[in-house]
C-alpha positions as MATLAB code, in Angstrom:
seq = 'XXXXXXXXXXXXXXXXXXXXXXXXXXXXXXXXXXXXXXXXXXXXXXXXXXXXXXXXXXXXXXXXXXXXXXXXXXXXXXXXXXXXXXXXXXXXXXXXXXXXXXXXXXXXXXXXXXXXXXXXXXXXXXXXXXXXXXXXXXXXXXXXXXXXXXXXXXXXXXXXXXXXXXXXXXXXXXXXXXXXXXXXXXXXXXXXXXXXXXXXXXXXXXXXXXXXXXXXXXXXXXXXXXXXXXXXXXXXXXXXXXXXXXXXXXXXXXXXXXXXXXXXXXXXXXXXXXXXXXXXXXXXXXXXXXXXXXXXXXXXXXXXXXXXXXXXXXXXXXXXXXXXXXXXXXXXXXXXXXXXXXXXXXXXXXXXXXXXXXXXXXXXXXXXXXXXXXXXXXXXXXXXXXXXXXXXXXXXXXXXXXXXXXXXXXXXXXXXXXXXXXXXXXXXXXXXXXXXXXXXXXXXXXXXXXXXXXXXXXXXXXXXXXXXXXXXXXXXXXXXXXXXXXXXXXXXXXXXXXXXXXXXXXXXXXXXXXXXXXXXXXXXXXXXXXXXXXXXXXXXXXXXXXXXXXXXX';
ca = [
     -43.420  -35.169  -21.739;
     -42.813  -33.190  -18.695;
     -43.319  -30.278  -20.467;
     -46.563  -31.789  -21.920;
     -48.097  -32.680  -18.960;
     -47.049  -29.230  -17.384;
     -49.256  -27.250  -20.020;
     -52.389  -29.838  -19.361;
     -52.015  -29.601  -15.500;
     -51.878  -25.115  -16.171;
     -54.912  -25.354  -19.180;
     -57.001  -27.496  -16.331;
     -56.274  -24.849  -13.498;
     -57.303  -21.905  -15.645;
     -60.452  -23.924  -16.641;
     -61.341  -24.503  -12.897;
     -60.388  -21.180  -12.277;
     -62.864  -19.781  -15.210;
     -65.493  -22.019  -14.311;
     -65.354  -20.643  -10.503;
     -65.531  -17.237  -11.868;
     -68.582  -17.989  -14.065;
     -70.770  -19.383  -11.055;
     -69.947  -16.402   -9.363;
     -71.846  -14.461  -11.188;
     -75.841  -14.029  -10.141;
     -78.671  -12.430  -11.742;
     -79.802  -10.558   -8.626;
     -79.473   -7.041   -9.427;
     -81.839   -8.250  -12.495;
     -84.281  -10.356  -10.834;
     -84.325   -6.348   -8.435;
     -84.716   -4.208  -11.627;
     -87.556   -6.481  -13.021;
     -89.398   -6.296  -10.358;
     -89.234   -2.850   -9.964;
     -90.461   -2.135  -13.552;
     -93.538   -4.242  -12.646;
     -92.581   -7.337  -14.472;
     -93.996  -10.778  -13.484;
     -92.006  -13.856  -14.905;
     -92.457  -17.710  -14.425;
     -89.089  -17.673  -13.834;
     -85.764  -15.440  -13.438;
     -82.281  -17.134  -13.479;
     -80.370  -16.827  -10.369;
     -77.170  -16.871  -12.430;
     -75.954  -16.544  -15.508;
     -77.284  -19.650  -18.066;
     -76.506  -20.155  -22.010;
     -78.009  -17.633  -24.110;
     -78.399  -19.530  -26.884;
     -82.808  -19.572  -26.980;
     -82.774  -15.774  -27.290;
     -82.765  -14.093  -30.113;
     -82.433  -10.270  -29.597;
     -80.291  -10.384  -26.770;
     -78.097  -13.106  -27.684;
     -74.945  -13.811  -25.773;
     -72.798  -16.847  -24.581;
     -74.284  -16.202  -21.133;
     -77.204  -14.491  -20.167;
     -79.378  -13.908  -17.103;
     -82.390  -13.672  -19.045;
     -84.921  -16.529  -20.741;
     -86.793  -16.842  -23.945;
     -89.918  -15.217  -22.325;
     -88.208  -12.943  -20.412;
     -87.468  -11.863  -23.828;
     -90.419  -11.895  -24.923;
     -92.161   -9.757  -22.212;
     -88.927   -7.073  -22.894;
     -90.273   -7.171  -26.593;
     -93.821   -5.985  -25.461;
     -92.964   -4.031  -23.179;
     -90.648   -1.927  -25.544;
     -93.320   -1.106  -28.146;
     -95.519    0.365  -25.293;
     -92.246    2.224  -23.775;
     -92.024    3.949  -27.323;
     -96.115    4.216  -27.635;
     -95.939    6.207  -24.185;
     -92.657    8.083  -25.473;
     -94.573    9.429  -28.325;
     -97.359   10.279  -26.542;
     -96.024   11.669  -23.918;
     -93.850   14.161  -26.437;
     -96.486   14.671  -28.502;
     -98.832   15.746  -25.422;
     -98.360   19.521  -25.183;
     -98.794   19.835  -29.456;
    -102.382   17.559  -29.809;
    -103.610   19.351  -26.853;
    -102.985   23.053  -28.156;
    -104.345   22.295  -31.312;
    -107.401   20.185  -29.664;
    -107.741   23.050  -27.217;
    -107.330   26.135  -29.758;
    -109.287   24.909  -31.967;
    -112.420   24.567  -29.518;
    -111.687   27.968  -28.744;
    -111.479   29.063  -32.145;
    -114.709   27.387  -32.949;
    -116.596   28.286  -29.793;
    -115.544   32.249  -30.581;
    -116.441   32.183  -34.024;
    -120.160   30.607  -33.574;
    -121.113   32.835  -30.356;
    -119.492   35.860  -32.430;
    -122.510   35.428  -35.555;
    -125.020   34.485  -32.747;
    -124.150   37.676  -30.825;
    -124.466   39.921  -34.073;
    -127.684   38.279  -34.634;
    -129.248   38.940  -31.345;
    -127.622   42.329  -30.958;
    -129.008   43.015  -34.827;
    -132.171   41.883  -34.046;
    -132.941   44.056  -30.803;
    -131.687   47.198  -32.689;
    -134.158   46.564  -35.365;
    -136.797   46.090  -33.186;
    -136.060   49.077  -31.448;
    -135.514   51.142  -34.327;
    -137.734   50.048  -37.181;
    -140.725   47.978  -35.193;
    -143.377   46.131  -36.929;
    -142.255   46.428  -40.752;
    -138.602   44.884  -39.632;
    -140.699   42.390  -37.406;
    -142.526   41.350  -40.920;
    -139.647   40.784  -42.895;
    -137.291   39.733  -40.155;
    -136.833   36.242  -42.136;
    -134.614   37.898  -44.414;
    -132.254   39.152  -42.117;
    -132.499   35.229  -39.977;
    -131.442   33.608  -43.330;
    -128.200   36.083  -44.166;
    -127.214   34.760  -40.572;
    -127.983   31.530  -41.285;
    -126.005   31.022  -44.305;
    -123.099   32.482  -43.151;
    -123.231   30.075  -40.042;
    -123.818   27.213  -42.945;
    -120.836   28.358  -44.753;
    -118.920   28.734  -41.459;
    -119.179   25.117  -40.641;
    -118.617   24.026  -43.855;
    -121.993   23.866  -45.836;
    -121.386   24.269  -49.607;
    -122.586   28.058  -49.518;
    -121.527   30.820  -52.395;
    -120.942   33.923  -50.082;
    -121.385   35.854  -53.106;
    -124.204   34.712  -54.329;
    -125.704   34.369  -51.335;
    -125.043   37.950  -50.007;
    -126.330   39.198  -53.400;
    -129.519   36.746  -52.799;
    -129.912   38.773  -49.201;
    -129.513   42.408  -50.838;
    -131.844   41.205  -53.896;
    -134.837   40.041  -51.371;
    -134.353   43.570  -48.830;
    -135.174   45.163  -52.374;
    -137.894   43.355  -52.757;
    -139.078   43.647  -49.688;
    -138.361   47.679  -48.807;
    -139.759   48.420  -52.367;
    -143.043   46.622  -51.352;
    -143.232   48.821  -48.308;
    -142.414   51.789  -50.032;
    -144.809   51.564  -52.558;
    -147.677   49.674  -50.512;
    -150.811   51.615  -52.472;
    -149.442   49.381  -55.782;
    -150.499   45.359  -56.224;
    -146.698   43.958  -56.251;
    -146.790   40.553  -57.914;
    -144.327   38.370  -58.132;
    -143.450   38.783  -61.064;
    -143.118   42.068  -60.690;
    -140.443   41.481  -57.823;
    -138.428   39.817  -60.610;
    -138.586   42.314  -63.113;
    -137.058   44.403  -59.844;
    -134.424   42.262  -59.509;
    -132.692   43.080  -63.057;
    -132.143   46.399  -62.263;
    -130.646   46.372  -58.896;
    -127.139   46.309  -60.079;
    -128.071   49.540  -61.758;
    -130.045   51.180  -59.654;
    -127.895   50.775  -56.664;
    -130.466   51.442  -54.242;
    -128.400   50.698  -51.349;
    -125.550   52.964  -52.335;
    -121.824   51.118  -52.079;
    -122.753   49.599  -49.020;
    -123.308   45.707  -50.571;
    -120.371   45.867  -52.500;
    -118.664   47.105  -49.396;
    -119.979   44.677  -47.327;
    -119.635   41.863  -49.687;
    -115.543   42.509  -49.928;
    -115.195   42.471  -45.920;
    -118.067   39.892  -45.598;
    -116.412   36.974  -47.956;
    -112.549   37.514  -46.917;
    -113.338   37.496  -43.448;
    -115.338   34.242  -43.509;
    -112.861   32.284  -45.989;
    -110.109   33.042  -43.429;
    -112.261   32.536  -40.915;
    -113.324   28.897  -41.481;
    -110.247   27.892  -43.625;
    -108.232   28.898  -39.876;
    -110.476   26.449  -37.869;
    -110.365   23.731  -40.491;
    -106.622   23.932  -40.578;
    -106.659   23.415  -36.300;
    -108.896   20.493  -36.862;
    -106.616   19.471  -39.549;
    -103.157   19.725  -37.384;
    -105.241   18.030  -34.362;
    -105.808   15.238  -36.333;
    -102.628   14.749  -38.222;
    -100.846   15.156  -34.733;
    -103.076   12.514  -32.927;
    -103.388   10.259  -35.841;
     -99.025   10.422  -35.781;
     -98.480   10.037  -32.566;
     -99.910    6.761  -32.475;
     -98.784    4.473  -35.426;
     -97.668    1.613  -34.839;
     -93.611    0.470  -35.040;
     -92.818   -1.909  -37.772;
     -91.162   -5.493  -35.894;
     -87.540   -3.992  -36.639;
     -88.241   -0.673  -34.583;
     -88.995   -3.150  -31.642;
     -86.253   -5.636  -32.234;
     -84.162   -2.597  -31.952;
     -85.414   -1.243  -28.981;
     -85.645   -4.159  -27.067;
     -82.314   -4.495  -27.829;
     -81.579   -0.578  -26.656;
     -83.896   -0.904  -23.530;
     -83.790   -4.195  -22.027;
     -80.503   -6.278  -23.406;
     -78.492   -4.371  -20.588;
     -81.044   -6.609  -17.778;
     -79.746   -9.476  -19.859;
     -76.223   -9.446  -19.770;
     -76.924   -8.317  -16.134;
     -76.309   -4.625  -16.119;
     -79.840   -3.005  -16.066;
     -78.545   -0.025  -14.501;
     -76.659    1.182  -17.882;
     -78.814    3.109  -19.803;
     -78.188    3.342  -23.486;
     -75.375    5.679  -24.892;
     -77.048    9.112  -26.316;
     -76.099    8.832  -30.280;
     -77.176    4.749  -30.424;
     -80.320    6.256  -29.022;
     -80.603    8.549  -31.401;
     -79.674    5.972  -34.413;
     -82.771    3.952  -33.230;
     -85.363    6.589  -32.701;
     -84.621    8.216  -36.184;
     -84.869    4.566  -37.400;
     -88.024    3.864  -35.902;
     -89.632    7.478  -36.571;
     -88.315    8.044  -39.926;
     -92.038    8.163  -41.402;
     -92.435   10.854  -39.031;
     -89.701   13.313  -39.683;
     -90.903   12.960  -43.619;
     -93.784   14.853  -42.458;
     -91.854   17.437  -41.257;
     -91.234   19.472  -44.880;
     -95.248   19.499  -45.424;
     -95.833   20.025  -41.510;
     -93.810   23.405  -41.551;
     -94.886   24.042  -44.833;
     -98.852   23.990  -43.254;
     -97.317   26.366  -39.696;
     -96.282   28.734  -42.311;
     -99.523   28.852  -43.888;
    -101.716   29.211  -40.733;
     -99.393   31.646  -39.328;
    -100.077   33.723  -42.567;
    -103.954   33.612  -42.132;
    -103.960   34.080  -38.629;
    -102.453   37.507  -39.915;
    -104.684   38.334  -41.773;
    -106.865   37.201  -39.361;
    -105.300   40.105  -37.287;
    -105.633   43.139  -39.975;
    -107.764   42.855  -42.880;
    -109.847   40.060  -42.488;
    -110.599   40.285  -38.842;
    -114.005   38.470  -38.517;
    -114.941   40.108  -35.310;
    -113.972   43.860  -36.825;
    -116.405   43.161  -39.624;
    -119.649   41.862  -37.616;
    -119.770   44.117  -35.000;
    -121.219   46.958  -37.130;
    -123.017   45.298  -39.444;
    -125.964   46.148  -38.135;
    -125.012   49.629  -38.775;
    -124.124   49.059  -42.050;
    -126.782   47.188  -42.935;
    -128.932   50.175  -41.991;
    -127.079   52.961  -43.232;
    -128.126   50.973  -47.013;
    -132.059   51.274  -45.948;
    -131.892   54.639  -45.067;
    -129.738   54.784  -48.876;
    -132.666   52.891  -49.787;
    -135.043   55.287  -48.326;
    -133.648   58.542  -49.409;
    -133.905   57.607  -53.240;
    -137.112   55.634  -53.054;
    -138.564   58.410  -55.391;
    -135.939   57.796  -57.644;
    -135.646   53.905  -57.354;
    -139.484   53.928  -58.013;
    -139.494   56.235  -61.073;
    -136.815   54.398  -63.109;
    -138.748   50.860  -62.105;
    -141.601   51.925  -63.444;
    -139.943   52.921  -66.193;
    -138.470   49.451  -66.319;
    -140.844   47.028  -65.214;
    -144.263   49.639  -65.979;
    -146.817   51.551  -63.583;
    -147.963   48.538  -61.200;
    -151.935   48.518  -60.729;
    -153.010   50.466  -57.619;
    -154.319   48.434  -54.755;
    -158.201   48.404  -54.634;
    -158.563   49.361  -50.934;
    -155.070   51.796  -50.899;
    -153.647   51.608  -47.955;
    -152.137   53.879  -46.306;
    -147.579   53.811  -46.053;
    -148.149   56.321  -43.148;
    -146.869   53.529  -40.573;
    -144.013   51.627  -42.612;
    -142.814   55.176  -43.437;
    -142.728   56.500  -40.456;
    -141.133   53.537  -38.804;
    -138.424   53.839  -41.450;
    -137.877   57.465  -41.393;
    -136.965   56.306  -37.897;
    -132.435   56.595  -38.300;
    -130.389   53.980  -36.520;
    -128.142   54.733  -33.912;
    -124.393   56.317  -34.651;
    -122.027   53.575  -34.720;
    -118.812   54.457  -31.786;
    -115.476   52.264  -32.247;
    -114.881   53.115  -29.134;
    -117.745   51.082  -27.383;
    -116.732   47.942  -25.621;
    -117.274   45.116  -28.860;
    -118.943   42.238  -27.940;
    -117.026   39.596  -27.369;
    -117.154   35.806  -27.664;
    -116.009   33.131  -25.505;
    -115.107   35.622  -23.059;
    -112.063   36.606  -25.028;
    -111.138   38.542  -28.627;
    -110.089   37.244  -31.609;
    -106.841   39.500  -31.372;
    -106.118   38.123  -28.267;
    -106.798   34.261  -29.446;
    -104.928   34.826  -32.646;
    -101.848   36.005  -30.477;
    -101.473   32.623  -28.472;
    -102.200   30.486  -31.240;
     -99.337   32.249  -33.265;
     -96.872   31.959  -30.384;
     -97.983   27.695  -30.175;
     -97.744   27.592  -34.020;
     -94.001   28.486  -33.766;
     -92.953   26.130  -31.049;
     -94.932   23.549  -33.335;
     -92.745   23.777  -36.497;
     -89.995   21.013  -37.221;
     -91.695   19.031  -34.449;
     -91.269   15.709  -36.310;
     -87.807   15.653  -36.833;
     -86.788   17.238  -33.872;
     -89.026   13.868  -31.614;
     -85.800   11.985  -31.538;
     -83.720   13.786  -30.282;
     -86.240   15.066  -27.675;
     -86.681   11.836  -26.139;
     -82.739   10.623  -26.457;
     -82.213   13.675  -24.360;
     -84.626   12.247  -21.639;
     -82.651   10.707  -18.716;
     -84.910    8.367  -18.488;
     -84.432    6.693  -20.993;
     -80.284    7.246  -21.851;
     -77.419    8.284  -20.079;
     -76.846   11.299  -21.984;
     -73.459   13.058  -22.769;
     -71.826   12.815  -19.503;
     -71.181    9.206  -19.930;
     -70.094    8.636  -22.846;
     -67.459    5.425  -21.832;
     -70.208    3.996  -19.195;
     -73.126    3.454  -21.136;
     -75.083    0.959  -23.209;
     -73.719    0.641  -26.725;
     -75.805   -2.335  -28.000;
     -73.080   -5.346  -27.149;
     -71.354   -3.841  -23.690;
     -70.741   -0.762  -21.337;
     -68.339    1.170  -23.757;
     -68.520    4.056  -25.965;
     -70.843    3.962  -29.256;
     -68.594    4.530  -32.437;
     -71.121    4.598  -35.472;
     -72.215    7.828  -37.056;
     -75.442    9.192  -36.128;
     -77.972    9.406  -39.004;
     -79.264   12.067  -40.603;
     -83.498   12.404  -40.551;
     -86.093   10.799  -42.714;
     -86.638    7.727  -44.590;
     -84.152    7.848  -47.560;
     -81.642    8.783  -44.770;
     -81.669    5.039  -42.973;
     -80.129    3.145  -45.600;
     -77.434    2.278  -43.569;
     -78.741    2.705  -40.263;
     -76.546    0.388  -37.800;
     -79.304   -0.388  -35.432;
     -82.764   -0.765  -37.499;
     -83.595   -2.307  -40.226;
     -85.902    0.178  -42.645;
     -87.053   -0.409  -46.299;
     -86.515    2.913  -47.406;
     -88.623    1.719  -50.826;
     -91.492    1.255  -48.888;
     -92.622    4.197  -47.387;
     -95.470    4.387  -44.490;
     -99.092    4.779  -46.482;
    -100.862    5.866  -42.868;
     -98.030    8.913  -42.845;
     -98.405    9.536  -46.812;
    -102.012   10.073  -46.366;
    -101.150   12.736  -43.417;
     -98.727   14.216  -45.782;
    -101.080   14.610  -48.557;
    -104.094   16.053  -45.750;
    -101.203   18.358  -45.134;
    -100.639   19.423  -48.393;
    -104.100   20.106  -49.240;
    -104.969   21.948  -45.752;
    -101.493   24.199  -46.629;
    -103.115   25.181  -50.325;
    -106.240   25.943  -49.108;
    -105.023   28.169  -46.574;
    -102.555   29.917  -48.957;
    -105.383   31.064  -51.151;
    -107.733   32.433  -47.995;
    -104.586   34.272  -47.115;
    -105.392   36.069  -50.836;
    -109.227   36.082  -49.920;
    -110.047   33.217  -52.432;
    -112.148   30.146  -51.612;
    -110.802   27.834  -53.821;
    -112.769   24.235  -54.135;
    -110.847   21.691  -56.267;
    -110.466   18.146  -57.002;
    -107.514   16.090  -56.409;
    -107.558   13.082  -58.554;
    -104.506   11.251  -56.545;
    -105.413    7.917  -54.863;
    -104.208    9.562  -51.542;
    -107.316   12.082  -51.608;
    -108.715   15.620  -51.307;
    -111.165   17.892  -50.499;
    -111.951   20.120  -47.519;
    -113.125   19.572  -44.446;
    -115.518   21.967  -41.903;
    -115.129   24.802  -40.115;
    -116.976   23.309  -36.940;
    -118.107   19.954  -36.080;
    -115.088   17.771  -37.311;
    -115.269   14.709  -35.369;
    -112.872   12.561  -34.402;
    -111.076   10.561  -37.549;
    -112.493   13.330  -40.128;
    -108.923   14.173  -41.377;
    -108.475   11.570  -43.773;
    -112.026   11.213  -43.944;
    -112.363   14.380  -45.568;
    -109.741   14.095  -47.953;
    -110.955   10.960  -49.689;
    -112.005   11.641  -53.471;
    -114.620   14.087  -54.190;
    -118.037   13.296  -55.684;
    -118.169   16.298  -57.381;
    -116.363   18.096  -59.924;
    -115.442   21.718  -57.769;
    -116.789   24.811  -59.328;
    -114.424   27.919  -59.054;
    -116.418   30.904  -59.361;
    -114.598   34.165  -60.949;
    -117.488   36.354  -61.491;
    -120.639   37.813  -59.622;
    -123.461   37.047  -62.431;
    -124.219   33.710  -60.778;
    -123.115   30.399  -60.564;
    -121.548   28.371  -63.074;
    -123.702   25.616  -64.900;
    -123.280   22.013  -63.546;
    -122.905   21.239  -67.136;
    -120.914   23.301  -68.454;
    -118.742   22.008  -65.709;
    -118.354   18.176  -66.818;
    -118.929   19.161  -70.681;
    -115.455   20.735  -70.128;
    -112.464   18.200  -71.668;
    -110.707   16.545  -68.842;
    -107.367   18.013  -70.073;
    -108.510   21.379  -69.902;
    -109.768   21.411  -66.053;
    -106.493   21.987  -64.563;
    -106.046   25.301  -67.333;
    -109.618   26.067  -66.554;
    -108.818   26.477  -62.676;
    -105.607   28.307  -63.234;
    -107.027   31.044  -65.349;
    -110.000   31.332  -63.041;
    -108.223   31.286  -59.986;
    -106.068   34.115  -61.565;
    -108.915   35.907  -62.422;
    -110.495   35.274  -58.827;
    -107.562   36.319  -57.398;
    -107.474   39.941  -59.530;
    -110.572   40.377  -58.343;
    -110.230   40.435  -55.381;
    -107.453   42.883  -55.651;
];
């Protein structure tokens, strides 16, 4: 009996001691830390209170109220959004600024080239040129329309330009005859056979089409990269992610140790779970970057639109001179095929036109300083963007590491024993998960439903996939339009003028079946395309694409 009383007495003493120890703990450090972070709470406990009301930072005793935990959750959502915004800022600003610079460069290059051609042709050819200047104005208008996303077939447009130029020159050089519209239509039938402009149209067509395809597709690629980066950086976090972030960032406050930061590996598991869908963007993003780099190489080399456009006035003038040098032969062949046109009732002298057209164009000097646009050169722009593109590879899968090495977020590698492991101050033992959605099945920190990929991220993946395909075709000099029948969208963007939010919209289902032209004879009739059996369309596209590829080789 005496022994029993002794035991009861001992427990009573220990109980009093424990109660005395509990009452000695206060939450002053938590109150101070919350104030520094700008939190305003109705009430912050002066000493620890029972924690049965908490849903995330559950513990027997705590320095948090339910109101505090709720506001910690709200702040956690804001924290992750700010972290993503901060970490992606350089990437986003790179695409925004480079898209703007390239777009301005190409548009200004077109304007400078047209102005230069007009000034030189007015000075060289005078009145005959000014009377027919709309032929050249239409050429540049169509080039600009193509670049800015218009539905322009470059080959057909260039063929039409040379046909119109032939009609105007034939009329000028044969001004003693009455040249009717029907007669001009007959002339156009002999264009390929006569080759009145020599080999210039063929060479220029190849150079212009490849350069413009590369330029437009490259700027489209920058636009898509810009939009994807902006959209993915603002993806909403799931409730499970917010809960995990609250536990990682603010539960130390509730435990009375607000100064203890999360362990790095703990942070990695949380962020890999929260950013699992973003990480799944990485493979398609990397392929897109590789395709952009390939087209950049073309812009530096054989598809350099600057080197194509600068001497275009000289090349067109050379074609005009070829036409005039061979005018007698050309006229004779036309008269043979189309008949002798009637003489004008009052024959006008062709002296003025002939004399002016006889003026030779100034020789092109490649050492002259080029007409630079946007205060730079294409070569400098391409070198700059290539370096930036290379740095952006694997960006999305590296986000967790980038966030978790930030000493504002975690304790870092130097404090493995003195960091917050989700429960207390100490080492974090669970294994760090791999990247991507499917690898989060057993994530110990974030509940991730691996069977439900984020629809919005999948849309961005599809946008990148479509753009990558266009870039690869542009690398080969092809401009192939196609329709993707998947629900996630398809289509093509514009080289310029793509407004905010255009990435996903531009890949919505096309309203018309796209046409691939494998020859230069003219457009494929719409009816022929629509009457083709659906099952034959992929085969037809593949055959035509191969033919087009072989043609450009």
